C-alpha positions in Angstrom: 16.1 16.4 7.6 17.3 20.0 8.4 20.6 20.2 6.5 22.7 18.0 4.3 26.1 16.4 4.9 27.8 18.5 2.2 27.2 21.9 4.0 28.3 20.3 7.2 31.6 19.3 5.6 32.0 22.8 4.2 31.6 24.3 7.7 35.2 23.1 8.4 36.4 26.1 6.3 34.7 28.5 8.7 32.4 30.3 6.3 30.5 33.5 7.2 28.0 32.9 10.0 24.5 34.2 10.4 22.8 34.9 13.7 19.5 33.2 14.4 17.2 33.5 17.3 16.7 30.6 19.7 14.9 30.1 23.0 18.1 30.2 25.0 20.3 32.8 23.3 21.4 34.1 19.9 23.1 31.2 18.2 25.4 31.2 15.2 24.6 29.1 12.1 27.2 28.7 9.4 26.3 30.1 6.0 24.8 27.4 3.7 23.2 25.4 6.5 19.4 25.2 6.2 17.6 25.3 9.6 14.3 23.4 9.6 11.4 25.6 10.5 9.4 24.7 13.5 5.6 24.3 13.1 3.8 27.6 13.4 2.5 28.4 16.9 -1.1 28.6 15.4 -0.9 25.2 13.9 -3.8 22.9 15.0 -3.1 19.6 16.7 -3.9 16.4 15.0 -7.8 16.3 15.2 -8.2 12.5 15.1 -6.3 12.0 18.4 -8.9 14.0 20.4 -12.0 13.2 18.3 -14.9 11.0 19.6 -15.4 7.4 18.5 -18.3 8.5 16.3 -16.1 11.1 14.6 -13.5 8.5 13.9 -16.0 6.0 12.5 -17.5 8.6 10.1 -14.3 10.6 9.6 -16.1 13.7 10.7 -12.8 15.1 12.1 -11.8 16.0 8.5 -15.0 18.0 7.9 -13.7 21.3 9.3 -10.7 21.2 7.0 -12.9 20.5 4.0 -15.2 23.3 5.0 -12.3 25.7 5.2 -11.2 24.8 1.7 -14.7 25.1 0.4 -15.1 28.5 2.1 -11.9 29.9 0.6 -12.4 28.6 -2.8 -10.7 26.1 -5.1 -7.0 25.6 -4.5 -6.8 28.0 -1.6 -5.7 25.6 1.2 -2.2 26.2 2.3 0.3 24.0 4.2 -0.2 26.1 7.3 -3.9 25.1 7.3 -3.0 21.4 7.8 -2.7 20.1 11.4 0.5 19.0 12.9 1.1 15.3 12.5 0.7 13.4 15.8 3.7 12.2 17.7 2.6 8.6 17.2 3.1 9.0 13.4 6.4 10.9 13.6 9.6 9.4 12.3 11.2 9.9 15.7 8.6 7.8 17.5 8.7 5.1 14.8 12.4 4.8 15.1 12.1 4.4 18.9 9.7 1.5 18.4 12.1 0.0 15.8 15.1 0.3 18.2 13.2 -1.4 21.0 11.8 -4.1 18.8 15.2 -4.8 17.3 16.8 -5.3 20.7 14.0 -7.8 21.5 14.3 -9.6 18.1 17.9 -10.6 18.5 19.3 -8.3 15.9 16.7 -9.3 13.3 15.6 -6.1 11.6 12.9 -7.8 9.6 10.4 -8.2 12.5 11.6 -4.9 14.0 10.5 -3.0 10.8 7.1 -4.7 11.0 6.7 -3.8 14.7 6.0 -0.1 13.9 2.7 -1.0 12.4 1.6 -3.8 14.7 -0.9 -1.9 16.9 -2.7 -0.4 13.9 -2.7 -3.7 12.1 -4.2 -5.5 15.0 -7.1 -3.0 15.2 -7.5 -3.3 11.5 -7.8 -7.1 11.9 -10.7 -6.6 14.4 -12.6 -4.4 11.9 -11.9 -6.9 9.1 -13.6 -9.6 11.3 -16.6 -7.4 11.6 -16.6 -6.9 7.8 -16.4 -10.6 7.1 -19.2 -11.3 9.6 -21.4 -8.8 7.8 -20.7 -10.3 4.4 -21.8 -13.7 5.7 -24.8 -12.4 7.5 -26.3 -10.6 4.6 -27.4 -13.8 2.7 -28.9 -15.2 5.9 -30.9 -12.0 6.4 -32.1 -12.1 2.8 -33.3 -15.7 3.4 -35.2 -14.6 6.5 -36.8 -11.8 4.6 -38.0 -14.1 1.8 -39.4 -16.5 4.5 -41.3 -13.7 6.2 -43.4 -13.3 3.0 -44.8 -16.8 3.5 -46.4 -16.1 6.8 -50.1 -16.7 6.8 -50.8 -13.8 9.2 -50.4 -10.5 7.3 -49.7 -8.4 10.4 -47.0 -10.9 11.4 -45.5 -10.9 7.9 -45.3 -7.1 7.8 -43.8 -6.8 11.3 -41.2 -9.4 10.6 -40.4 -8.0 7.1 -39.8 -4.5 8.6 -37.6 -5.8 11.4 -35.5 -7.9 9.0 -35.3 -4.9 6.5 -34.0 -2.8 9.4 -31.5 -5.5 10.3 -30.3 -5.6 6.7 -29.8 -1.8 6.6 -27.9 -1.8 9.9 -25.7 -4.7 8.6 -25.0 -3.0 5.3 -24.1 0.3 7.0 -22.0 -1.4 9.7 -20.2 -3.4 7.1 -19.4 -0.3 5.0 -18.2 1.6 8.1 -16.0 -1.3 9.4 -14.6 -1.8 5.9 -13.5 1.8 5.6 -12.2 1.8 9.2 -10.2 -1.3 8.4 -8.8 0.3 5.3 -7.8 3.5 7.2 -6.0 1.6 9.9 -4.3 -0.8 7.5 -3.2 2.2 5.4 -1.8 3.8 8.6 0.2 0.6 9.4 1.5 0.5 5.8 2.5 4.1 5.9 4.4 3.6 9.2 6.3 0.6 7.8 7.1 2.3 4.6 8.3 5.5 6.4 10.5 3.5 8.8 11.9 1.4 6.0 12.8 4.5 3.9 14.2 6.2 6.9 16.5 3.3 7.8 17.6 2.9 4.1 18.6 6.6 3.9 20.1 6.5 7.3 22.4 3.7 6.3 23.3 5.4 3.1 24.0 8.8 4.5 26.1 7.4 7.3 28.3 5.8 4.7 27.9 2.2 6.0 26.4 1.1 2.7 29.3 2.1 0.5 32.4 2.5 2.7 32.8 -1.0 4.2 33.2 -4.4 2.6 30.6 -5.8 4.9 28.0 -3.3 3.8 29.1 -4.0 0.2 28.1 -7.6 0.7 24.8 -6.4 2.1 24.2 -4.2 -0.9 25.0 -7.1 -3.2 22.6 -9.4 -1.3 19.9 -6.7 -1.3 20.2 -6.2 -5.0 20.3 -9.9 -5.8 23.9 -9.9 -7.0 26.4 -12.4 -5.5 29.6 -10.8 -4.5 33.0 -12.4 -4.7 34.8 -14.1 -1.8 37.2 -11.3 -1.1 36.4 -7.9 0.2 37.5 -6.1 -3.0 34.8 -7.7 -5.1 32.2 -6.9 -2.5 33.3 -3.2 -2.4 33.2 -3.1 -6.2 29.7 -4.4 -6.2 28.8 -1.9 -3.5 30.2 1.2 -5.3 28.8 0.1 -8.6 25.2 -0.7 -7.5 24.7 1.3 -4.3 22.7 4.1 -6.0 20.5 1.8 -8.0 20.0 -0.5 -5.0 18.9 2.4 -2.8 16.5 3.7 -5.5 15.0 0.2 -5.9 14.6 -0.3 -2.2 12.9 3.0 -1.7 10.8 3.2 -4.8 9.8 -0.5 -5.2 10.4 -2.6 -2.1 9.2 -0.1 0.5 6.1 0.6 -1.6 5.3 -3.2 -1.9 5.2 -3.3 1.9 2.7 -0.5 1.9 0.5 -2.0 -0.8 0.3 -5.5 0.8 -0.6 -3.9 4.2 -3.9 -2.7 2.8 -5.2 -6.2 2.2 -3.0 -8.4 4.4 -6.0 -9.4 6.6 -7.6 -11.1 3.6 -4.9 -13.8 4.1 -6.9 -15.1 7.0 -10.3 -13.7 6.5 -10.7 -15.0 3.0 -10.1 -18.7 3.8 -12.4 -18.4 6.8 -15.1 -16.8 4.7 -14.7 -19.5 2.0 -15.1 -22.3 4.5 -18.1 -20.8 6.2 -19.9 -19.8 3.0 -19.2 -23.2 1.4 -20.7 -24.9 4.5 -23.8 -22.7 4.2 -24.0 -23.5 0.4 -24.0 -27.2 1.1 -26.7 -26.7 3.7 -29.1 -24.8 1.5 -28.4 -26.5 -1.8 -28.9 -29.9 -0.1 -26.2 -31.7 -2.0 -22.4 -31.9 -1.6 -21.9 -32.5 -5.3 -24.0 -29.5 -6.4 -22.2 -27.2 -4.0 -18.8 -28.6 -5.1 -19.6 -27.9 -8.7 -20.7 -24.4 -8.0 -17.5 -23.7 -6.1 -15.5 -25.4 -8.8 -16.9 -22.9 -11.4 -15.7 -20.0 -9.3 -12.2 -21.6 -8.9 -12.0 -22.3 -12.6 -11.9 -18.6 -13.4 -8.6 -18.2 -11.6 -6.3 -19.7 -14.2 -8.3 -17.9 -16.9 -7.9 -14.6 -15.2 -4.2 -15.3 -14.6 -3.7 -16.0 -18.3 -5.5 -12.8 -19.3 -3.5 -10.7 -16.9 -0.2 -12.1 -18.2 -1.4 -11.3 -21.7 -2.3 -7.8 -20.8 1.1 -7.2 -19.2 2.8 -8.6 -22.3 0.7 -6.2 -24.5 1.5 -3.2 -22.4 5.2 -4.1 -22.5 5.0 -4.3 -26.3 3.2 -1.0 -26.5 5.5 1.0 -24.2 8.6 1.0 -26.5 6.6 2.1 -29.5 5.0 4.9 -27.5 8.3 6.0 -26.0 10.0 6.1 -29.4 7.3 8.1 -31.0 7.2 10.6 -28.1 11.0 10.9 -28.2 11.0 11.6 -31.9 8.2 14.2 -31.6 10.1 16.0 -28.9 13.3 16.0 -30.8 11.6 17.3 -34.0 9.9 20.1 -32.0 13.1 21.1 -30.4 14.7 21.3 -33.9 11.6 22.4 -35.8 13.7 24.9 -37.8 15.5 22.1 -39.6 12.3 20.4 -40.4 10.8 23.5 -41.8 13.8 24.4 -43.9 14.0 20.9 -45.3 10.2 20.5 -45.8 10.1 17.2 -43.9 6.7 17.7 -42.4 5.0 15.1 -44.6 7.8 12.6 -43.9 7.5 12.9 -40.2 3.7 12.8 -40.4 3.7 9.5 -42.4 6.3 8.0 -39.9 4.3 9.0 -36.9 1.0 7.9 -38.4 2.4 4.4 -39.0 3.8 4.4 -35.4 0.5 5.5 -34.0 -1.3 2.8 -36.0 0.9 0.1 -34.4 0.1 1.6 -31.0 -3.7 1.5 -31.7 -3.5 -2.1 -32.9 -1.9 -3.2 -29.6 -4.3 -1.0 -27.7 -7.3 -2.7 -29.4 -6.0 -6.1 -28.3 -5.4 -4.8 -24.8 -9.0 -3.6 -24.6 -10.2 -6.9 -26.0 -8.5 -9.0 -23.3 -9.6 -6.6 -20.7 -13.2 -6.9 -21.8 -12.9 -10.7 -21.8 -11.6 -10.6 -18.2 -14.5 -8.4 -17.1 -17.0 -10.6 -18.9 -15.6 -13.7 -17.1 -15.9 -12.0 -13.7 -19.6 -11.3 -14.4 -20.8 -14.5 -16.0 -18.9 -17.1 -13.9 -21.1 -16.6 -10.8 -24.1 -17.1 -13.1 -22.7 -20.4 -14.4 -22.0 -21.4 -10.8 -25.6 -20.9 -9.7 -26.8 -22.8 -12.8 -24.4 -25.6 -12.0 -25.7 -25.8 -8.5 -29.4 -25.9 -9.4 -29.0 -28.3 -12.4 -26.9 -30.7 -10.5 -29.3 -30.7 -7.6 -32.3 -31.3 -9.7 -30.8 -34.0 -12.0 -29.2 -36.0 -9.2 -32.4 -36.1 -7.1 -35.7 -35.9 -9.0 -37.7 -35.5 -5.8 -35.7 -32.5 -4.7 -37.3 -29.2 -4.4 -35.6 -25.8 -4.0 -37.7 -23.2 -2.2 -37.6 -19.5 -3.1 -35.9 -18.8 0.2 -33.1 -21.3 -0.5 -32.8 -20.2 -4.1 -32.2 -16.5 -3.2 -29.8 -17.6 -0.5 -27.7 -19.7 -2.9 -27.5 -16.8 -5.3 -26.4 -14.5 -2.6 -23.9 -17.0 -1.2 -22.3 -17.5 -4.6 -21.8 -13.7 -4.9 -20.3 -13.6 -1.4 -17.9 -16.4 -2.3 -16.7 -15.0 -5.6 -14.6 -12.1 -4.1 -12.5 -14.1 -1.6 -11.7 -16.8 -4.1 -10.6 -14.5 -6.8 -8.7 -12.1 -4.5 -6.9 -14.8 -2.5 -4.9 -16.1 -5.4 -3.7 -12.6 -6.3 -3.0 -11.6 -2.7 -0.8 -14.7 -2.1 1.5 -13.6 -4.9 1.6 -10.0 -3.6 2.4 -11.2 -0.1 5.3 -13.4 -1.4 6.7 -10.4 -3.3 6.3 -8.2 -0.2 8.1 -10.7 2.0 11.0 -10.8 -0.5 11.1 -7.0 -0.5 11.2 -7.1 3.3 14.1 -9.5 3.2 16.0 -7.2 0.9 15.4 -4.1 3.1 16.3 -6.1 6.2 19.6 -7.3 4.5 20.5 -3.7 3.6 19.8 -2.2 7.1 21.3 -5.2 8.9 24.8 -3.6 8.7 23.7 -1.2 11.4 24.6 -2.3 15.0 21.8 -3.0 17.4 21.1 0.4 19.0 21.7 0.7 22.8 19.0 1.1 25.3 17.3 4.5 25.2 19.0 7.3 27.2 18.2 10.9 27.8 18.9 11.8 24.2 17.0 8.6 23.0 20.2 7.1 21.6 19.8 8.7 18.2 22.9 10.7 17.6 22.2 10.9 13.8 18.8 12.5 14.1 19.9 14.7 17.1 22.7 16.0 14.9 20.2 16.8 12.2 18.0 18.7 14.5 21.0 20.8 15.8 23.0 22.3 13.0 26.7 23.0 13.7 27.1 25.9 16.0 23.6 25.6 17.4 23.5 24.4 21.0 27.0 23.0 21.1 30.1 22.5 19.1 30.1 21.6 15.4 30.1 17.8 14.9 31.9 16.9 11.7 33.5 13.4 11.7 35.3 11.5 9.1 32.2 9.8 7.7 30.4 13.2 7.3 33.4 14.7 5.6 33.6 11.7 3.3 29.9 12.1 2.3 
């Protein structure tokens, strides 16, 4: 951010000054103030902004940087080789969007925080629609390919087969490109939201609003899930006691949850749509509502099993972590005081103790791997059981029913296309609920800041302007009571 608040407070004592060069004239910077270096004049601009649509689809704009690293050798890329981040991704631009959105959202910072990633998220949604369409189209193209082999005319069968094969290849490549493009844009949206959330959290903390006022103390208590007392003293006590832990949790956990859920947030609408469409096609090609329902039920039945296995894995990892930590701590302490161990001849005692501790770790790890293997096995065999359930139910309920090879291959492919959205949707709903709660905590913390005024010549951001201009550079030193307190 350029310089910290502590050196700014120290500048009141008039320390020795150092002359620096600026564009206007020689300015004086107090000793101890760190001036942020501007990007080098030779730094390249952000290549994606000026690249072609084909370069963006294939990520070819990264190739020159990779080629430079390969030419120089391993580990030779420097920070100066990286292009300057585009203005659209800068913290200043994100905060301008946040300020404008917060004025429109009637002082609700929750929607204002999400507004910084809205445009990238909308474009990611369009690419997610293309991906979902490709996943649904592949089983239909496979059916058409199988049907082409039954043509009586050999020339017609070969021509149709080649055309359908080309369509399958185009669909597969298009689906892969759209999936990566969707992930890139969703990651950009998540990065923007996380950066803005962290910036506002630190901004609130550094300005002293999170620890100096009772109203902010109440916000800290609410953000950390602690209920403050009725009077201001209790709120201030909660604030001063938990402000550091609250800020660390908001930055390390809550802001990261917003980033993680942004990567797959579009599955919240695409997965249900894909489930409905694929289920309808499954009923059409199986020829029986009951058979299709049993196949889908087999896929749904794996969800509680997977959930139980995941909870068991988490419990085992929690049980193993204290044992590992205790062993590593003891080994570190013994190595630091190895002279005592050597003089007392305790090597065999420590070896026996650590061997027993390691045996406990290995026992827990074996159970961990066992449950992990069971979960992988369930993910593999459940689609097979779903296909068997569809065919057996269809043939036993209607003895005159016949399943053609084209329909059989289509059903197998549809079951595979249905497995991912069903299994992913349950996990994603839980992640989305946690991310929404994290967003509420962050919004509660930053809600203590007043609604910023309309943008002016200096973009209304006195905090960041002060960071860009250290005391004594371009004007008088600005040291107020809050800065001195910090």
